DSSP file (Angstrom, degrees, kcal/mol; ACC not computed):
  #  RESIDUE AA STRUCTURE BP1 BP2  ACC     N-H-->O    O-->H-N    N-H-->O    O-->H-N    TCO  KAPPA ALPHA  PHI   PSI    X-CA   Y-CA   Z-CA
    1    1 A M     >        0   0    0      0, 0.0     4,-2.4     0, 0.0     5,-0.2   0.000 360.0 360.0 360.0 -34.3   63.9  -17.2  -71.3
    2    2 A T  H  >  +     0   0    0      2,-0.2     4,-2.5     1,-0.2     5,-0.2   0.898 360.0  50.1 -64.7 -40.2   62.4  -20.7  -71.1
    3    3 A I  H  > S+     0   0    0      2,-0.2     4,-2.4     1,-0.2    -1,-0.2   0.916 110.7  49.7 -64.2 -42.2   59.3  -19.4  -69.3
    4    4 A R  H  > S+     0   0    0      1,-0.2     4,-2.4     2,-0.2    -2,-0.2   0.919 110.6  50.1 -62.2 -43.1   58.9  -16.7  -72.0
    5    5 A F  H  X S+     0   0    0     -4,-2.4     4,-2.7     1,-0.2    -2,-0.2   0.912 110.9  49.1 -61.3 -43.4   59.2  -19.3  -74.7
    6    6 A L  H  X S+     0   0    0     -4,-2.5     4,-2.8     2,-0.2    -1,-0.2   0.897 110.6  50.6 -63.5 -40.2   56.6  -21.6  -73.0
    7    7 A A  H  X S+     0   0    0     -4,-2.4     4,-2.2     2,-0.2    -2,-0.2   0.924 112.7  45.9 -64.2 -43.5   54.2  -18.6  -72.7
    8    8 A V  H  X S+     0   0    0     -4,-2.4     4,-2.5     2,-0.2    -2,-0.2   0.906 113.9  49.3 -65.1 -41.8   54.6  -17.7  -76.4
    9    9 A A  H  X S+     0   0    0     -4,-2.7     4,-2.5     2,-0.2    -2,-0.2   0.914 111.0  49.2 -64.2 -42.9   54.2  -21.4  -77.4
   10   10 A A  H  X S+     0   0    0     -4,-2.8     4,-2.3     1,-0.2    -1,-0.2   0.902 111.9  49.1 -63.6 -40.4   51.1  -21.7  -75.3
   11   11 A T  H  X S+     0   0    0     -4,-2.2     4,-2.5     2,-0.2    -2,-0.2   0.919 111.0  49.7 -63.9 -43.9   49.6  -18.6  -76.7
   12   12 A A  H  X S+     0   0    0     -4,-2.5     4,-2.5     1,-0.2    -2,-0.2   0.910 111.3  48.9 -62.0 -42.7   50.3  -19.7  -80.3
   13   13 A I  H  X S+     0   0    0     -4,-2.5     4,-2.6     2,-0.2    -1,-0.2   0.912 110.9  50.4 -64.3 -42.0   48.7  -23.1  -79.6
   14   14 A A  H  X S+     0   0    0     -4,-2.3     4,-2.1     2,-0.2    -2,-0.2   0.912 111.9  47.8 -62.8 -42.1   45.6  -21.5  -78.1
   15   15 A C  H  X S+     0   0    0     -4,-2.5     4,-2.3     2,-0.2    -2,-0.2   0.917 112.5  48.5 -65.3 -42.9   45.3  -19.2  -81.1
   16   16 A L  H  X S+     0   0    0     -4,-2.5     4,-2.4     1,-0.2    -2,-0.2   0.903 111.7  49.1 -64.8 -40.6   45.7  -22.0  -83.6
   17   17 A S  H  X S+     0   0    0     -4,-2.6     4,-2.1     2,-0.2    -1,-0.2   0.884 112.3  47.8 -68.9 -36.2   43.2  -24.2  -81.8
   18   18 A S  H  X S+     0   0    0     -4,-2.1     4,-2.2     2,-0.2    -1,-0.2   0.883 112.2  49.7 -71.0 -35.8   40.6  -21.4  -81.7
   19   19 A A  H  X S+     0   0    0     -4,-2.3     4,-1.4     2,-0.2    -2,-0.2   0.904 111.1  49.7 -66.5 -40.1   41.2  -20.6  -85.4
   20   20 A A  H  X S+     0   0    0     -4,-2.4     4,-0.6     1,-0.2    -2,-0.2   0.902 111.6  48.7 -64.6 -40.2   40.8  -24.3  -86.2
   21   21 A Y  H >< S+     0   0    0     -4,-2.1     3,-1.2     1,-0.2     4,-0.4   0.903 105.7  57.2 -66.6 -39.2   37.5  -24.4  -84.2
   22   22 A A  H >< S+     0   0    0     -4,-2.2     3,-1.0     1,-0.3    -1,-0.2   0.837 102.9  55.2 -61.6 -31.7   36.2  -21.3  -85.9
   23   23 A Q  H 3< S+     0   0    0     -4,-1.4    -1,-0.3     1,-0.2    -2,-0.2   0.715 102.8  57.4 -73.1 -19.0   36.6  -23.0  -89.3
   24   24 A Q  T << S+     0   0    0     -3,-1.2    -1,-0.2    -4,-0.6    -2,-0.2   0.451  76.3 130.0 -90.0  -1.3   34.5  -25.9  -88.1
   25   25 A R    <   -     0   0    0     -3,-1.0    -3,-0.0    -4,-0.4    37,-0.0  -0.258  55.3-133.9 -56.9 134.9   31.5  -23.7  -87.2
   26   26 A E        -     0   0    0      1,-0.1     2,-0.1     0, 0.0    -1,-0.1  -0.735  24.5-109.1 -88.9 138.7   28.3  -25.0  -88.7
   27   27 A P        -     0   0    0      0, 0.0     2,-0.3     0, 0.0    -1,-0.1  -0.408  37.1-162.8 -65.8 142.0   26.0  -22.5  -90.4
   28   28 A V        -     0   0    0     -2,-0.1     2,-0.3    48,-0.1    32,-0.1  -0.894   9.4-177.7-123.2 155.7   22.9  -21.7  -88.5
   29   29 A S        -     0   0    0     -2,-0.3     2,-0.3    30,-0.1    51,-0.0  -0.974   4.9-170.6-147.5 161.4   19.7  -20.1  -89.7
   30   30 A A        -     0   0    0     -2,-0.3     2,-0.5    50,-0.1    26,-0.1  -0.990  19.8-130.2-150.9 149.7   16.4  -19.0  -88.1
   31   31 A R        -     0   0    0     -2,-0.3     2,-0.5    24,-0.1    -2,-0.0  -0.890  20.5-169.1-103.9 134.3   13.1  -17.8  -89.4
   32   32 A V        -     0   0    0     -2,-0.5     2,-0.3    52,-0.0    20,-0.1  -0.987  15.1-138.1-125.5 124.1   11.6  -14.7  -87.9
   33   33 A S        -     0   0    0     -2,-0.5    18,-0.1     1,-0.1    -2,-0.0  -0.578  14.2-168.4 -82.5 140.6    8.0  -13.7  -88.6
   34   34 A V    >   +     0   0    0     -2,-0.3     3,-1.9     3,-0.0    -1,-0.1   0.243  44.7 135.8-104.1   9.2    7.1  -10.1  -89.3
   35   35 A A  T 3  S+     0   0    0      1,-0.3     3,-0.1     3,-0.0    -2,-0.1  -0.321  71.8  13.5 -60.3 134.5    3.4  -11.0  -89.1
   36   36 A G  T 3  S+     0   0    0      1,-0.2     2,-0.4    -2,-0.0    -1,-0.3   0.528 101.4 117.7  80.1   5.7    1.4   -8.6  -87.0
   37   37 A L    <   -     0   0    0     -3,-1.9     2,-0.9    10,-0.0    -1,-0.2  -0.882  55.5-150.0-109.9 137.4    4.2   -6.0  -87.0
   38   38 A N    >   -     0   0    0     -2,-0.4     3,-1.8     1,-0.1     6,-0.5  -0.881  11.7-170.1-100.7 101.2    4.0   -2.5  -88.5
   39   39 A L  T 3  S+     0   0    0     -2,-0.9    58,-2.1     1,-0.3    -1,-0.1   0.545  77.9  73.7 -73.5  -5.1    7.6   -1.9  -89.6
   40   40 A A  T 3  S+     0   0    0     56,-0.3     2,-0.3     4,-0.0    -1,-0.3   0.510  91.4  70.1 -82.6  -4.1    6.8    1.8  -90.3
   41   41 A T  S <> S-     0   0    0     -3,-1.8     4,-2.0    56,-0.1    56,-0.2  -0.826  83.3-128.2-113.4 153.8    6.6    2.4  -86.5
   42   42 A V  H  > S+     0   0    0     -2,-0.3     4,-2.5     1,-0.2     5,-0.2   0.892 111.9  54.1 -63.2 -39.6    9.3    2.4  -84.0
   43   43 A E  H  > S+     0   0    0      1,-0.2     4,-2.2     2,-0.2    -1,-0.2   0.902 107.5  50.1 -62.8 -41.3    7.4    0.0  -81.8
   44   44 A G  H  > S+     0   0    0     -6,-0.5     4,-2.1     2,-0.2    -1,-0.2   0.899 111.3  48.6 -63.9 -41.0    7.0   -2.4  -84.7
   45   45 A R  H  X S+     0   0    0     -4,-2.0     4,-2.8    -7,-0.3    -2,-0.2   0.890 110.5  50.9 -66.3 -40.0   10.8   -2.3  -85.4
   46   46 A R  H  X S+     0   0    0     -4,-2.5     4,-2.2     2,-0.2    -2,-0.2   0.906 109.9  50.1 -64.4 -40.2   11.6   -2.8  -81.7
   47   47 A S  H  X S+     0   0    0     -4,-2.2     4,-2.0     2,-0.2    -2,-0.2   0.910 111.5  48.4 -63.9 -41.0    9.3   -5.8  -81.6
   48   48 A L  H  X S+     0   0    0     -4,-2.1     4,-2.6     2,-0.2    -2,-0.2   0.921 109.9  51.6 -64.9 -43.3   11.0   -7.2  -84.7
   49   49 A D  H  X S+     0   0    0     -4,-2.8     4,-2.6     1,-0.2    -1,-0.2   0.890 109.1  51.2 -59.7 -38.9   14.5   -6.6  -83.2
   50   50 A A  H  X S+     0   0    0     -4,-2.2     4,-2.3     2,-0.2    -1,-0.2   0.897 110.2  49.1 -65.4 -39.7   13.4   -8.5  -80.1
   51   51 A R  H  X S+     0   0    0     -4,-2.0     4,-2.4     2,-0.2    -2,-0.2   0.910 111.9  48.9 -64.4 -41.9   12.2  -11.4  -82.2
   52   52 A I  H  X S+     0   0    0     -4,-2.6     4,-2.6     2,-0.2     5,-0.2   0.920 110.4  50.9 -64.0 -43.8   15.5  -11.4  -84.1
   53   53 A D  H  X S+     0   0    0     -4,-2.6     4,-2.4     1,-0.2    -2,-0.2   0.913 111.3  47.6 -60.6 -43.5   17.4  -11.3  -80.8
   54   54 A R  H  X S+     0   0    0     -4,-2.3     4,-2.1     2,-0.2    -1,-0.2   0.911 112.5  49.2 -64.3 -42.0   15.5  -14.3  -79.4
   55   55 A A  H  X S+     0   0    0     -4,-2.4     4,-2.4     1,-0.2    -2,-0.2   0.911 112.8  47.1 -64.4 -41.7   15.9  -16.3  -82.6
   56   56 A A  H  X S+     0   0    0     -4,-2.6     4,-2.6     2,-0.2    -1,-0.2   0.890 109.5  53.9 -66.7 -39.0   19.7  -15.6  -82.6
   57   57 A L  H  < S+     0   0    0     -4,-2.4    -1,-0.2    -5,-0.2    -2,-0.2   0.901 114.0  41.9 -61.4 -40.8   20.0  -16.5  -79.0
   58   58 A N  H  < S+     0   0    0     -4,-2.1    -2,-0.2     1,-0.2    -1,-0.2   0.862 118.9  44.1 -73.9 -36.4   18.3  -19.9  -79.7
   59   59 A A  H  < S+     0   0    0     -4,-2.4     2,-1.6     1,-0.2    -2,-0.2   0.825  99.3  71.7 -80.6 -31.8   20.2  -20.6  -82.9
   60   60 A C     <  +     0   0    0     -4,-2.6     2,-0.6    -5,-0.2    -1,-0.2  -0.569  57.9 146.7 -92.3  76.6   23.7  -19.6  -81.8
   61   61 A Q        -     0   0    0     -2,-1.6     2,-0.2    -3,-0.1    -3,-0.0  -0.939  32.4-155.5-113.3 109.6   24.6  -22.4  -79.5
   62   62 A S        -     0   0    0     -2,-0.6     7,-0.1     7,-0.2    -2,-0.0  -0.524  17.5-150.4 -86.2 150.0   28.4  -23.1  -79.6
   63   63 A R        +     0   0    0     -2,-0.2    -1,-0.1     2,-0.1     6,-0.1   0.436  69.4 102.3 -93.7  -1.9   29.9  -26.5  -78.7
   64   64 A A        -     0   0    0      4,-0.1     2,-0.3     5,-0.1    -2,-0.0  -0.122  67.3-127.2 -72.1 176.1   33.1  -24.7  -77.6
   65   65 A I    >>  -     0   0    0      4,-0.0     3,-0.9     5,-0.0     4,-0.7  -0.886  57.5  -7.4-124.9 158.0   34.0  -24.1  -74.0
   66   66 A G  H 3> S-     0   0    0     -2,-0.3     4,-1.7     1,-0.2     3,-0.4  -0.236 123.4 -12.9  65.8-144.1   35.0  -21.1  -72.0
   67   67 A M  H 3> S+     0   0    0      1,-0.2     4,-2.9     2,-0.2     5,-0.3   0.802 132.4  62.7 -65.2 -30.0   35.8  -17.8  -73.6
   68   68 A L  H <> S+     0   0    0     -3,-0.9     4,-2.4     2,-0.2    -1,-0.2   0.907 104.4  48.4 -61.3 -40.7   35.9  -19.4  -77.1
   69   69 A R  H  X S+     0   0    0     -4,-0.7     4,-2.7    -3,-0.4     5,-0.2   0.941 111.9  48.9 -62.9 -47.2   32.2  -20.3  -76.6
   70   70 A F  H  X S+     0   0    0     -4,-1.7     4,-2.4     1,-0.2    -2,-0.2   0.937 114.9  43.2 -59.1 -49.2   31.3  -16.8  -75.5
   71   71 A T  H  X S+     0   0    0     -4,-2.9     4,-2.5     1,-0.2    -1,-0.2   0.880 113.7  51.8 -67.9 -37.0   33.1  -15.1  -78.4
   72   72 A D  H  X S+     0   0    0     -4,-2.4     4,-2.3    -5,-0.3    -1,-0.2   0.928 112.8  44.7 -63.8 -45.5   31.7  -17.7  -81.0
   73   73 A E  H  X S+     0   0    0     -4,-2.7     4,-2.5     2,-0.2    -2,-0.2   0.894 113.2  50.7 -67.3 -39.8   28.2  -17.2  -79.8
   74   74 A Q  H  X S+     0   0    0     -4,-2.4     4,-2.4    -5,-0.2    -2,-0.2   0.922 111.6  47.9 -63.0 -43.8   28.5  -13.4  -79.7
   75   75 A R  H  X S+     0   0    0     -4,-2.5     4,-2.6     2,-0.2    -2,-0.2   0.913 111.3  50.9 -63.4 -42.6   29.9  -13.4  -83.2
   76   76 A C  H  X S+     0   0    0     -4,-2.3     4,-2.6     2,-0.2    -2,-0.2   0.931 111.2  47.7 -59.4 -47.3   27.1  -15.6  -84.5
   77   77 A R  H  X S+     0   0    0     -4,-2.5     4,-2.4     1,-0.2    -1,-0.2   0.900 112.0  49.8 -62.7 -41.1   24.5  -13.4  -82.9
   78   78 A K  H  X S+     0   0    0     -4,-2.4     4,-2.3     2,-0.2    -1,-0.2   0.920 112.1  47.8 -63.8 -43.7   26.1  -10.3  -84.4
   79   79 A E  H  X S+     0   0    0     -4,-2.6     4,-2.5     2,-0.2    -2,-0.2   0.904 112.3  49.2 -64.0 -41.8   26.2  -11.9  -87.9
   80   80 A M  H  X S+     0   0    0     -4,-2.6     4,-2.4     1,-0.2    -2,-0.2   0.903 111.2  49.4 -65.5 -39.6   22.6  -13.0  -87.6
   81   81 A H  H  X S+     0   0    0     -4,-2.4     4,-1.9     2,-0.2    -2,-0.2   0.909 111.9  48.4 -66.4 -40.9   21.4   -9.6  -86.6
   82   82 A S  H  X S+     0   0    0     -4,-2.3     4,-1.7     2,-0.2    -2,-0.2   0.919 112.3  49.0 -63.4 -44.0   23.4   -8.0  -89.5
   83   83 A D  H  X S+     0   0    0     -4,-2.5     4,-2.2     1,-0.2    -2,-0.2   0.892 109.2  53.1 -62.9 -39.6   21.9  -10.5  -91.9
   84   84 A A  H  X S+     0   0    0     -4,-2.4     4,-2.6     1,-0.2    -1,-0.2   0.887 105.1  54.2 -64.2 -38.6   18.4   -9.8  -90.6
   85   85 A Q  H  X S+     0   0    0     -4,-1.9     4,-1.8     1,-0.2    -1,-0.2   0.896 108.9  48.8 -62.8 -39.0   18.8   -6.1  -91.1
   86   86 A V  H  X S+     0   0    0     -4,-1.7     4,-0.9     2,-0.2    -2,-0.2   0.923 112.4  48.0 -64.5 -44.0   19.7   -6.7  -94.7
   87   87 A R  H  < S+     0   0    0     -4,-2.2     3,-0.4     1,-0.2     4,-0.3   0.871 109.0  52.8 -67.5 -36.4   16.7   -9.0  -95.2
   88   88 A V  H >< S+     0   0    0     -4,-2.6     3,-1.4     1,-0.2    -1,-0.2   0.897 105.9  54.7 -64.3 -39.1   14.4   -6.5  -93.6
   89   89 A A  H 3< S+     0   0    0     -4,-1.8    -1,-0.2     1,-0.3    -2,-0.2   0.764 104.1  56.4 -65.0 -23.5   15.6   -3.8  -96.0
   90   90 A Q  T 3< S+     0   0    0     -4,-0.9    -1,-0.3    -3,-0.4    -2,-0.2   0.499  86.7 104.3 -87.0  -4.3   14.7   -6.1  -98.8
   91   91 A L  S <  S-     0   0    0     -3,-1.4     3,-0.1    -4,-0.3    -3,-0.0  -0.057  93.2 -47.9 -66.0 177.8   11.1   -6.5  -97.7
   92   92 A K  S    S-     0   0    0      1,-0.2     2,-1.1     0, 0.0    -1,-0.2  -0.103  75.6 -92.4 -44.7 141.5    8.3   -4.6  -99.5
   93   93 A P  S    S+     0   0    0      0, 0.0     2,-0.3     0, 0.0    -1,-0.2  -0.458  73.6 140.6 -66.0 100.8    9.2   -1.0 -100.1
   94   94 A V        -     0   0    0     -2,-1.1     2,-0.7    -3,-0.1    -3,-0.0  -0.911  63.3 -92.1-132.1 161.8    7.8    0.6  -97.0
   95   95 A T        -     0   0    0     -2,-0.3     2,-0.5     1,-0.0     0, 0.0  -0.681  45.2-155.8 -75.4 116.8    9.0    3.4  -94.8
   96   96 A V        -     0   0    0     -2,-0.7   -56,-0.3   -56,-0.1     2,-0.1  -0.850   7.5-136.3-102.0 125.9   10.9    1.5  -92.1
   97   97 A A        -     0   0    0    -58,-2.1     2,-0.4    -2,-0.5   -56,-0.1  -0.427  22.2-110.3 -75.9 151.5   11.3    3.3  -88.7
   98   98 A S        -     0   0    0      1,-0.1   -52,-0.1   -58,-0.1   -53,-0.1  -0.671  16.7-148.9 -80.6 135.7   14.5    3.3  -86.9
   99   99 A A              0   0    0     -2,-0.4    -1,-0.1     1,-0.2    -2,-0.0   0.461 360.0 360.0 -84.4   0.1   14.4    1.3  -83.7
  100  100 A K              0   0    0    -54,-0.0    -1,-0.2     0, 0.0   -58,-0.0   0.454 360.0 360.0 -94.8 360.0   16.9    3.5  -82.0
């Protein structure tokens, strides 16, 4: 029973420390240019997605270690990509091709 208690306590401490770290995340932002891209084409959308991915990769650098770092950076990149999709939709009303 003592081993089980220690395992539960260690898990609880790990969860609390990761939750505390997640609250300390600093907001990040990046600018991505759409210059030279025709967003009405699939190729233009793919190029924009590649630019967004590179910007998110550069901006989302966590100070955490181990799996916490990996999950924090992945979440940041996902959030940045979602935000970018919203912002692209707000651009001039043009027919935007799907990149998929």
